C-alpha positions in Angstrom: 32.2 -0.6 -3.2 28.7 -0.2 -4.8 25.7 -0.4 -2.6 22.0 -0.6 -3.6 19.4 0.2 -1.0 15.8 -0.9 -1.1 13.4 0.5 1.5 9.9 1.9 1.0 10.5 4.3 4.0 11.9 7.4 2.2 13.4 9.0 5.4 15.2 5.8 6.5 16.4 5.1 3.0 17.7 8.6 2.5 19.5 8.7 5.9 21.1 5.4 5.4 22.2 6.3 1.9 23.7 9.6 3.2 25.6 7.7 5.9 26.9 5.2 3.4 27.9 7.8 0.9 29.8 9.8 3.6 31.5 6.5 4.5 32.9 6.2 1.0 30.4 3.9 -0.7 28.8 4.5 -4.1 25.1 4.3 -3.3 21.9 4.0 -5.4 18.5 3.6 -3.8 15.0 2.4 -4.7 11.6 2.4 -3.1 10.2 -0.7 -5.0 11.4 -4.1 -6.0 11.0 -3.5 -9.7 13.1 -0.3 -9.5 15.7 -2.1 -7.4 16.0 -5.0 -9.9 16.4 -2.6 -12.8 19.1 -0.7 -10.9 20.9 -3.9 -9.9 21.0 -4.9 -13.6 22.4 -1.5 -14.7 24.5 -0.6 -11.6 25.8 -4.1 -10.7 26.2 -3.3 -7.0 28.3 -5.4 -4.7 25.9 -5.2 -1.8 22.1 -5.0 -1.6 20.7 -3.7 1.6 17.0 -4.4 1.7 14.2 -4.0 4.2 12.2 -7.2 4.9 8.8 -5.5 4.9 7.9 -3.6 1.8 4.6 -1.9 0.8 4.1 -4.2 -2.1 3.4 -7.9 -2.7 7.0 -9.0 -2.5 9.2 -8.7 0.5 12.9 -8.1 1.0 13.8 -11.8 0.6 11.9 -12.0 -2.7 13.6 -8.8 -3.8 17.0 -10.2 -3.0 16.2 -13.4 -5.0 15.1 -11.2 -8.0 18.2 -9.0 -7.8 20.5 -12.0 -7.7 19.0 -13.1 -11.0 20.4 -10.0 -12.7 23.5 -9.5 -10.6 24.8 -13.0 -9.6 27.7 -11.7 -7.4 25.4 -9.6 -5.2 25.5 -10.1 -1.5 22.3 -9.1 0.3 21.9 -7.7 3.8 18.4 -7.7 5.2 17.1 -5.1 7.7 14.0 -5.7 9.8 12.2 -4.7 13.0 10.7 -8.1 13.3 12.3 -11.0 15.4 14.2 -13.3 13.1 12.3 -16.3 14.4 9.2 -14.9 12.6 10.8 -15.4 9.1 13.7 -17.8 9.8 12.1 -20.5 7.6 12.2 -18.1 4.6 15.9 -17.5 5.1 16.8 -21.1 4.4 18.3 -21.1 0.9 17.7 -17.4 0.4 20.6 -15.3 -0.8 20.8 -13.3 2.4 24.3 -12.7 3.8 23.4 -11.1 7.1 20.3 -9.8 9.0 20.4 -6.6 11.0 17.6 -5.7 13.4 16.3 -2.2 13.3 17.3 0.2 14.4 20.5 -0.8 12.6 23.7 0.0 14.5 25.5 2.0 11.9 29.0 1.1 13.2 28.2 -2.6 13.0 26.8 -2.2 9.5 29.9 -0.2 8.3 32.2 -2.9 9.9 30.2 -5.6 8.0 30.5 -3.7 4.7 34.2 -3.2 5.2 34.6 -6.9 5.9 32.7 -7.8 2.8 34.9 -5.4 0.8 37.9 -7.5 1.8 36.3 -10.8 1.0 36.4 -12.0 -2.6 33.3 -14.0 -2.9 29.8 -14.3 -1.3 29.4 -16.8 1.5 25.9 -18.2 2.2 
């Protein structure tokens, strides 16, 4: 399974990417939305793990919407340190499969990715 990571925090992105690679996933990562969309177009990942808050004008929800335009089968997982109530209105209709609160429990994330591996189509 191919996974694309988008997080502007280099350390967190690198650590999560290493964990996923060691778990058997093919991983590409980006620090900005524009870079992630270009990678999504070329790499055609199955899963997009994106942080909600990015150091740019767009956020993780906007990034997921843009990435889905170039990779329609993409399933997005959002990570955030914020309470979900603070952005719940933005999730309505967004192509976000699941939200994980930071710090992300890696066992839960891996279980979710394996579950998605077994499912044939995105479910929103």
